[in-house]
N, C-alpha and C positions, 0 to 999 in steps of 0.2 A: 738253134737258139730261138727263144720266144720273141715274137714281135711285140715291141712295147708301144702302148697307145700314146704315151708321152715321151718325148725325147728329153735329154738333160736340158736342152735349150728351152723347151716348153716349161719345164719346172722353174727355171730361173725367171722366165718371162711372167709366169703366173705370180710368183713371189713379188716381183717388181710391180706388177699391175695392182695387186691387192695392197701392197705397202703404200702406193700412191694415194689410196683411198682412206687410209686410217691415220690417226695421230699417234705419235710416239713410235717406239720400236715395235716391229711386227712380231706378235706372239702367235703360237699355234691357235689359241682361242680367237684372236682377232682375224687370223687368216680364215679359219673355218666359218666364222660368222659373216665374212665379207666376200668369199670366193663365189664364183658362179658354178653352176652344176657342170659346166664344160671344162672346168679347171681341175687339175689333179687334187686329190685329197691330201691333207697334211700327213696322214699315215703313209701314203705312197712317197711323199717328198722325204720324210724322215727315213723310211726304209731304204730308199735309193741313195740318200746323201749320208746316211749313218747317224746324223744328228740334226736337230733343227738349226743349231748354231752353224754347222758346216754348210747347210743349205743357204742360210742367209749370207755367209761369206761368199759362196759361189755366185750368188745373185748381186754381190756388191752392196749389200744392205748392212746397216748398223746391227751389231750383235753383242751378246755377252758370252762369256766362255760357257761351253756346254756343260750341263750337269752330268750327263751320261750319254753314252752312245747307244743307239738302237741296235739291238741284237734280237732278232726274232727267235722265240723258243721253239719254233716249228721249222722243219726242213721241207724241201720239195717232196721228199719221200713220204713225210707225214701227210702232206696235202694229197698226194696221189693215193695213199692208203685210205684216207677218209672218203675220197671220191669213189674209189672202188666199192667200198661198202655201200655208199649211197646209190650208185648205179646198179648194184645187185638187187636193190629193193625197189627201184623206181623205173617202171617201164617207159615213162615219158619224162625224162629229166629236164629240169629247168634250173637256171641259176638261182632264181628266187626261192624255189622249193629246196634247193640245196642249202641255201642260206638259212631257211627256217629249220631244216633238219639238223644242221650243225648247232643251232642255238639250243636245241634240246639235249645236247650231249655235253656233260660236264667236262671242262678242260679241253674242249675241241677248239681248233683255230676258227677264225671267222671265215666266211666264204671269200671275203675280200683278200684276206691273207693268203688263202689257197690260190686264188686267181693271180695275185701279184707274184707269188712264188713261181707259178707256171708260165706267166706272161699273158694268159687269156683264159677265159672259161673253155673255149674250144680246145685249146692246147692241153688244159687240165683233163678234160674228158678223154681226149685222144691218148694221153699218157696213161690214164687209168685203165683204158681198154687193152693196152699192150702188155 
């Protein structure tokens, strides 16, 4: 199993921390504008919690009913497949170059999505090499 950079408790704490700094209900936009670079992205929170509303509920924050649940259209296998193609072309791979490479491919997942599906950039590269 992949090692997660942020625990579920870290996600709740980040939501509570940012919510304490804004007025009104915490939205994705408010969270993204007020979070620090050391806090998880809203995309990761939604991915792990399945919806923004469920994340707010988990953190004990006011919420409205969810409009829709988050379901990634990409699987871990998709992420590994893209990574294999990238590694075959790149003798000195880096996460930033992988991200730039994916941006040039129509309908490709983001590098962050690939990394989140695998758990880490290192785990993604290892899985793609096997």
